[in-house]
MARDRENKE-64058 format. One line per 10 residues: number of its first residue (from 1); their letters; for each residue x, y, z of C-alpha. Coordinates in steps of 0.05 Angstrom, whole numbers, plus 5000, padded with zeros to 4 digits. Each point is the difference from the previous one (the first is absolute). Example, Ala and Ser with C-alpha at 12.3 -4.5 7.8 and 13.67 -1.06 7.14 Angstrom:
1 = AS = 5246 4910 5156 | 5027 5069 4987
REM end
This chain:
1 = MTKWEYATVP = 5000 5000 5000 | 5026 5069 4982 | 5011 5048 5058 | 4995 5074 4986 | 5029 5064 5028 | 4964 5066 4992 | 5018 5074 4997 | 4959 5063 5006 | 5030 5059 4963 | 4978 5073 4996
11 = LLVHATKQIL = 4999 5024 4927 | 5017 5072 4981 | 4957 5022 4942 | 5058 5032 4963 | 5044 4937 5006 | 4951 4943 4997 | 5031 4963 4940 | 5070 5005 5028 | 4978 4973 5068 | 4961 4942 4969
21 = DNWGTDGWEL = 5058 4983 4953 | 5050 4999 5058 | 4957 4952 5041 | 4987 4957 4939 | 5074 4995 4986 | 5009 4973 5071 | 4950 4944 4985 | 4938 5031 5031 | 4932 4992 4965 | 4949 5056 5006
31 = VAVVPGPNPE = 4936 4975 5031 | 4959 5064 5010 | 5003 5075 5002 | 4952 5036 5047 | 4989 5072 5021 | 5047 5026 5054 | 4987 5045 5059 | 4994 5062 4955 | 4978 5011 4928 | 5071 5008 4973
41 = QLVAYFKRPK = 5023 4933 5028 | 4990 4928 4980 | 5021 4936 5036 | 5025 4939 4962 | 4997 4929 5026 | 5053 4951 4974 | 5014 4926 5010 | 5056 4951 4981 | 5016 4928 5017 | 5038 4994 5066
51 = EA = 5069 4971 4993 | 5011 4934 5038
REM end
């Protein structure tokens, strides 16, 4: 059975692509993007398989 680790990351509107690309390069898969605490902010949820 695959075990997962998760990360919650604030996204800056002016640098969203760069932030997502950086996490993707490190092996993280984007699961969801939801509104953050204020209108200019988003929060991204990532997952990746946990290393044994």
